[in-house]
N, C-alpha and C positions, 0 to 999 in steps of 0.2 A: 758613638764617636763619629760615624759617617754623617748622621743627621746634623750634629753640631757643626761639622765642616761645611756642609751645604748651606746652613743658615748663615754662617759667617761669610761665606763667599757671596751670598745674595745681598747682605747688608753692606759690605765694604764697597763704597762708591768711588772713593778717590785713591789714586795710586801714586807712588813715587815716580817722578820723572826719570827717564833713563838718560844718564849722562852720555854725551857723544864723545867722551874722552876718558882715558884711564885716570884713576884717582891721583896719580903722581904726574900727570901730563902738563899741568899748569905751573909746575915749579920752574923758576923760583918765585913767581908772583904769588901763587897760592900753593902751599905745601900739601903733600898727601895727608899729613896729620890734620890740617885744617879741613880738608875735604872729608876725611873720615868722620870728624866730629860734627862739622857744620851741615854737611849733606847727610851723612850716614846716621847721625844721632838726632841733631836738632830738627831737621826737616822730617825725618821719620816719626818723631814724636808728634809734630803738628799734624801729620797725615793720620796717625793713629787716633789722636784726640778728636779730629774732625769726624772721622768715621764712627766714633763712639757717640758724638754729640748730635749728629744730624738725624738719624733714624727716628721716626715718630714725630718730627717737627714739621713746620711749614716749609722747611728748606729741603726736605727729602725729595730727590728727583731733580733738583735744580743744579745748574752748572756752577762751577766754582766762581765764575765771573758774576753770575746773578747773585750768589750769596754775598760776595764782597761788596757789590754795589748797593744791596738793599738791607742786609742784616743790621739790626740795631747793635750798638756797642755791647760787647759781652763775649762770652767764651766762643760761641759759634763764629762770630765775626773775627775775633782775634786769631783763631786757628786757621780759618779759611783765608784770611789775609796773608798769613805767613806762608801757607802752602802756595798760594798764587805768586806772592812776591819772590819766594825762593825759586820757584819754577822759572820765572822770568830771568832771575839772576843767574842761575847755574847754566841755563841753556843759551845764554848770550856769549859764552866764552869759547875760545878755541886756542889750543896750544900753538897752532900755526895759521893765524888768520891770513887770508890772501892779500889783504890791504889794511892799512891802519887809519883809514878815514872813509866816510860814506861817499857814495856816488849817487847819481840819478836824482829823483824827486826829494829824497831825504837831504842830500847835500844842498840842493837848491833851497829847501825850506830853512836849513840851518843858516846858510849865508844870508837869506832874506831877514830872518828873525833875530839873528845874533851878530851879523856883520861878517863873520868868518868862522871856519871850523875851530881855529885856535882860540878865538874869543869865546865860542861856545864851551870849549873844554875848560877854559879858565873859570867861566861862570858856573858851570856844572860842578867842577871840583870845589869851588868856593862854597857852594850850597851844601855839598856833602860834608866838607870839612867843618863848616860852621853850624851844622845841625846839633843842637844841644841834646845830650843823652842818646838814647837808642832810637833808630828809625831808618829811613830810606830817602835817598835823593832820586828824583824821577825826571825823565824827559817824556812828555806826552804831547798829543796833538788834539786840538778841539775839532768840532764838526766842520769848521771852515778851513782846517788844515794848518792853523797857526800853532807853532810849537810853544810849549811851556815847560819851565823848570820849576819843580815844586819840592818842598821838604815835607815828608810825612812822618809823624811820630809813631813809634812802636811798630804795629803791623799794618798801618793804613796804606791806602793805594789811591792814586788819582781817579780811579773808577768811581770813587765816592762822590767826586765832583763832575762826573760825566766826561772825564778825559781818558781816552784809551791810552795805556802806557806803551812806551817803546823801549826804554833803556832804564836800568836802575843800578845804583850802587848801594850796597848794604853797609850801614855804619853801626850796626850792633857790634859790640866788642868781640863776640865770638867769631865774627867774620874775619878778624885780622890779628887778634891778640897773640896767638901762638907764634905768628910769623913776624909781627911788627911791634909787639907790646903796645905802648901808648902812642905810637907814631902813625896815627890815622892818616895824616896827609901823605906820608910816604907810600902807604898802602894804596890810597886812591890814585896817586900818580902812576903807580905800576899797573893798575888795572887797565889803563888805556892800551897797553901792549897786547892784551889778550881778548879784546872785544872782537867778536865776529860780526862785522858790519852787514854781511849778507843776511844774517838772522834778524838784526835790528831793522833793516830796510823792509823786510817782508811784513813786519808788524805795522808799518805805515799803510793804512788803507786809502 
């Protein structure tokens, strides 16, 4: 029993992100029931799957970002993508954000590339609302600092195109169906109220 525990501890590479808020803290935008299922069950399953898939492969010892950027389509990529995507997603929220829009270099880049923060919000929300099926809407920045809004199917991530991600909205139905049923647009509109822009700004290198 002790030996088995030690082996398991050595093999387990990836861990659940620690939420900086209680499971009910994002209500009414995201309910505790949704956090319990989305974070506590869906994300935990992706983490468990990835830890079972990676040992003994070329991806053993690589970072989550490296796996997502380089793995071919398949189970390793699918689970690594979902772990990374959900980590970005859950850690960008706050029940009491200090402000409801970015400042500094990120605000300047948004104004430059989208015209205004309100125009950016409209374009980003439209991308997320219009994504067919399951996937993610992303804000990312290229090597020159230009911002991009992309739609990624299933568990994909802009890292696949060399674009470091900054902000994401999850449009898989399990992200919102308990709270909003089929009203994806209402869910996305509400998410802007809980974005922690300090977290997002720190992702801009």
